[in-house]
N, C-alpha and C positions, 0 to 999 in steps of 0.2 A: 770392307775394312776386315781388316783382322784383331782379334783382341782376346789377349791374355791378360795374364795379372800376373805382373812381379813386383817386388822389392824397392823402393827408390832409395839408392845409398848415395849417402853428401859424401862417399871417400874420396873422390876424385880429385886430383891437385895437381895440376899441368899449366905451367904459365905458357907455355909456347901455343895452345889454343886455347883461350881464354873461354871461346863458347861452342865447347865439346861436352861430346856426351859419349859414355860407355855403353852400347847395345849386350843384353843376355843373345847369346849365340841364335835360340829358337828364332829371335826376332829381327837379328840382324840378319839371317839368311835369306828373309822374306823380302827385302826392303834392296830395292834394285841399286845396282853399281854407281851410281852416282851420290856423293859423300856430300849434297847439299840437301839438308830436310830442315825442315821448319817444326820445331817442340811446341806444342800449344798446352795451358794450362787452365782452363776457365775461357776467358775471353784477353787471355797474353799471350801473347804471340812472340819467339823469337826464333831466327839462321840459326840452326847447329852443325858444327862439323862431327862426324860419328865414327866409330870403330869399333870392331868388335870387344866385347868385357867378356863377362864373367858370369852371373845368374842373377847380378840385378843389374838396375837399370842405371849407372852410376854420373854424376856430373857435379860442378865445383860452385863454389858460392856465387861465382859473378853470374853463372844459368840461373839458378834458383833465385837469386835475388832479381833480375831480369824478367822472371816468369811470377814476381812474388809468390813463389814458391817456398815455404816454410823449409828451412835447411838442416835436415834432420829426416833418419830412418824412419820409412812407411811401408805398410802396402798400400799398394792401390792400382787400378785398372790401368793399364796401356795400350793404345791400338794404333793403327798405322794406316792412313787411307793411300793407297797408292795413287790413285788418282792424281791429289795436290800434293803430294809426298810429304804427308803433317803424320809426326807422332803427337799420338794426344795421350795427354792422361788425365783420367777423369770419371767419371763426369763429374762437374763440383755442383754442387745442390746445395741450395743457403734459403734461410729465410727469414723476411723483412718483415723487421717491427718496431717496435721503440722501447728503450729504457723506461722501466713504470717506476722501478723506484731505486735509492743509491743503496743497493744489496749486493754484496758479494757472492753470497751464495743465492739467490733470487733477483737477478739484475731485470730480469726479464717479469716480474710479479709470479702471477697465478702459472703462467705457461713454461715457466724454468724446466720445471719436471718435466714436462711435455717434450720440450726440444734435448732434454736428456737423453731420454729415451729414442729419441731420432736421431742424434748423435751417437748412441751406441748401436742402433739397428746398421745404420751407415758404416761406421767403421768395420760391422761384420759381413759387409756385403763389398767393400773397397772403395767405398763413394768417399770423396772428399764434402767435407760439411760443414757450414761453418755459421751464424745467427748476426746479419749488421743490421743495427739502427741506421733508421732511413735518414737522420743527421750526419752521417760519418761516412759517407758517398764523394768522391775527389778524384773525377776524371774515370780511368777505368780502374781505378784503385776504392777498395772497401777498408775501414776499419772495423774489422771481423771480430767475432767472440767465437772459441774455439773450445770445448769438453773435452779436455784432459788433466790427466788424475784429480778428479775430483773438484776440478772448478775451470770457472772459465776464465782463458785465455785471450786478452786481447791482441791482434796481430794486424801488421798490412796483409791483404789478400787481393788476389782479381776479381773482378766482375765475375758472376758466376754464370754456369748454361743456361741454369733454368732457378728459376727459386720461386719459394712459395708465399705470399701476400697474406699477412696478418698483421698489418695495421689496424691499431685497435679501436680510430675515431673517423669518422669520416670527415669531420675537419680537417686531420693531417693527412688525408687520402687526397683531400684537394687542395693541400697548402703547395707553395712556390717548390719546395725539397721535392714531395712528390710527382709534382707535374715535371720536373727536370730530368727525376730518376725515369720516368716512364718513358720521354722523348729518348733517352739516352736506349734505352733497350731496344725501342725502334728502331734506331741507329745502327744498334751494335747486334740486333737481332736476337735478345735474350729473348725465354720465352720465361713467361711466369703464368700462375693462376689462380684463382678467385679472383678476379679481375677489380669489383668493386663492392662496396655494399649493395642489398637491392631496398630497390622502392616498394616500397606493399601496395600501392596502388598499382604500377606498372604489371607487378607479378600478379595480381589477382586478372587486370584485362587481359594479358596473355596466356593465363590459364583458362579463363572462360571462354575464349574464341574456342578449346575442343572442346567437341559435345561429350565423351568419354571421361571427363574431368568434372565436367559445371554441375552434376548432382552431388557432388561431392562438396561444393564452395557455398559457405553462407554468403545470403545475399551481402551485397556492398557495394557504398558508393561514395563517392569522393565529398566530402564536406565542401560546400561552397558558399551556401547561405543559411540561414533560419530553418527555412521552409524546408532544407535537405534532412535536417534531425527531425521536424515535425513527421514528414513523411513515412519516417523510417519509424519513428514511436507508434504511428497510427499501426503499422503492420506488425510490431514485433512487440513483447514485453519484456524484453530483456538486450540492452546495446552494449557495444563496446569501442568504446571514439579510440583509434588509435595511432600515434604520430609516424605518417608514412616511410620517417629515416630510423624510428625507434628500435631500441637494443634493450633484452635482457630483461623484459617485461616492465619498461619502465614507461611512468609517464600515461600508462593506461588508465580509462576512464570507465566504469559501467555504470549505467544507468538502468534502472529496474523502476517501471511504475505497474500500478493496480489499481484500479478504482477513484483515478484519477491523485493518487498521490505517488512521487517520485521520491527515490532513492538513490545517492548518487556516492559511489566508491571511487579513489583514485592509487592508483598503486604505489606511486611515490610520495605527494605531496597532502594527501587528505587521509590520514591513517585510521579516523573515525567516519562512519556514514553519516552522511546529511541527509534529512528530511525535508523536501520540499512538498507544499500543497499545492502549487498550479504548474501550468507549464511556462509561466513567466520566468515565476521564484526561480523552475529550473533552468532556464536562460541564463538569467542574469548572473546564476552560478558556475553554468558550464562555458558559456560563449566564449567568455573573455580569456580563458584559457588556451584556446582552439584557434582563435581569429588570426593567431600569430604567427602561425607554418600550417602547413598540409596536414590534416588530419582525414582518415576513412572514417567511415562508421559500419560497424561490422554488427549483422544479425546474430545475438545471442543464443546460445545450444545448449540446450537440458543435457548437460554433460555426467556423465557416469560421476559420483564422488565417493567417499569416503569420509563418515562422520563430519559432512557437510564442507570438506575440503576436494575441490573440482580436481577431477586427473585428464590429462590431457599422455601424451606420446611423442618421442624424439626419435627418428629414423635419420641417422646419419649414413647418407650416402657418398662414397667414393669411388673414383674412376681405377679400375686395376692396370697394369701394365701392357693391356691390348688398346685400353681408353674404353672400356665396355665398362658402365655404371653398377655397383655393386653395393648393397645394405651391408655395414661395417659394423652397425649395433643398433638395438631397438631397447629403450627404455620407458617404464613410465615414470611420469612428474607428479608427484601429490603433492597440493600447496599448501604453505605453513597455514594453520591455523589464522583465521582472520583474516585470510588473504584471498583472491581471485584469481591470481596469477601462479604458475608455478615452477617458474623460473628458478634454478637453484640459488642465484643469485637475489632473489626475492626471499630464501628461505624456506625451497622446495626441497622435496626428498625423491631423491633415486630408489625405483623397486622393479623386480621383472617384470615383465610385460604379461607373461602368462599366470605369474601368482595374482596379477590385479584383474585380469579378466577371467579368469575363474572364479571370481567372487561374488561375479556378475552374469555368467554366461557359461554353458556348459562346455567340456572338454572339446567337443566336435565344433560349437560354434568358436569358442575362445581360439583354437589354433584356426580356424578359417579367416577369424577376424584380425589377427596377426598378422598373417600371409594377404591379406586384402591392403593391411595399413601398408607395410614395403611394395607391394606393387603398384600402389597410387604415388608414394614415396617416388619409386622409380622413373615412371611416367613423368612428374612433375620434374624430376633433374633433368632428362631429357629434354623436355619442352623447353624449360628455361633457358638451360645452355642453347640449346637451336635459335633461341629469339632474344636475347641478352650479347652484346656486345662483348667481345674479350673471352678470355680460354676459364673456362671453369673448371675444377676437379672435385671441389669438394661441397655439399650444401647439408642444409641441416633443416629436415622436414617435420615442421611439427601438427600434430594433428590429433582429433579427439576423436571419443566414439560417444554417442548419445543414448539413454536410456533405452531408445529402442533396438539396440547395437549397430545403427548405421555411423559408419566414418566420416570424418568433417579433415579437410585440409584447411588449417588454420593461418600459414605465413611458411615462407621459408627464408633461410638466412645464409649467406657465403663465409661466415666468420663463428661458427659455432661456437660455445664456451668448450672448453676440453675438461671443464668440472660436470661436465652434463655426458661424458662420453661413457656409456653402457659398460665398456669395455676396458677401464681405469684399475690398472692392476695397484694391489695392497703391498706387494714388493718392488723396488726401484730397481731392481734387478732383472725385473721381466719386464719385456716390450711390449706393448698391446697392440692389437692386432691391426687397428685402425692408424697407428704410428707408422707401421709399417705398410699400409694401403698409401698415406700421402707419399712414400718415399716412391712406390714403385709408382705413382701418379706421374710425381717429379719425371723419373724414369722414363715411362712411356714421352712425355713433350720431351725430355732431352732428345731422343732418338737414338738415344744409345741400347746395343744388346748387350744384356747380361747374361743372355741364356748360354 
């Protein structure tokens, strides 16, 4: 395939050949003498007659409409595949999500700024980009949103070459609309990444099978009966009970005990500490909450903390343009007062990891610890990708460090919060490195060579 960048011009107006395009001389000269080629844009294809033109690829409204290509002047990449006689405009990259609130400025809720940065970076690299809600797919078309002139504009667009799955909830990801879309992707060979939300228990079991990772995993069991909780209480003074499908630090229960007395906190629905005087009263409080769905019981760690506020670390791992996992940001997260989870959604605050580690360890050990946190995260990303169904291009890995300086792997997720991205820029005109990395990952999956 040859690949060049040309300006798409809508100036052609010729009624003789409705499906006609004019090609720039440099591209025209490399196409065989046959005047029968296919023009593609995303997953739309149309046979066209072509002739030699000027500096831009020119087409009329009929061709643009057949491709669902906005009929406007734009600069995009154009390639030619001699084996299939196909001229390709692209890549077309999109984000799959849902409308989160009725706001013209922020139709995608807190992710709107993140998507704006993505649109800016794609435009700078001549990549066609849009965001589409899962509810707005119709055949090979979608009602997508493009960032133009400082606002989101809704248009009919073709299904993309590749998309980034940011469906925000497990319920929506298992909906009929999602099942139909993913079936269409298989049929049309559309690639997408971050296949699905992770199951905490499956992640733990997968990582536990790797001896190099096992020493860094807190002991974890799947809750099935009351005796599972009883056995873990006999072994550990602090436990965390987590829903296997939970996210954002919600619905996590912390149980602490000493001398037969139990204290219970819950990250969502018990803002105050509950003190229980017996194991039976503890069970009466906790078990009704966790028997309705699947939970894991995880060993509590004596984490480093600041003014009794626990600290953990988030490493954002994203694939590069060659498919290699790279750590794109590392942040320390400090929990809010009276909270034991550090997620920003629960009031946690972000800080630079070295600033935090240096409060507890010397400079040499701090640097080594941060490197180990990154190395462990990259190993986890590789292991989970290789053992989970589907394509993954991004993982948020949560880790902690105990008071003795040992790292612990707490959990992983495929839809990491963008408010916990340590590379978040204060200026809207600056594109953060992790945004660029997501686009690079999409380019890798699309098989386009943009070098």
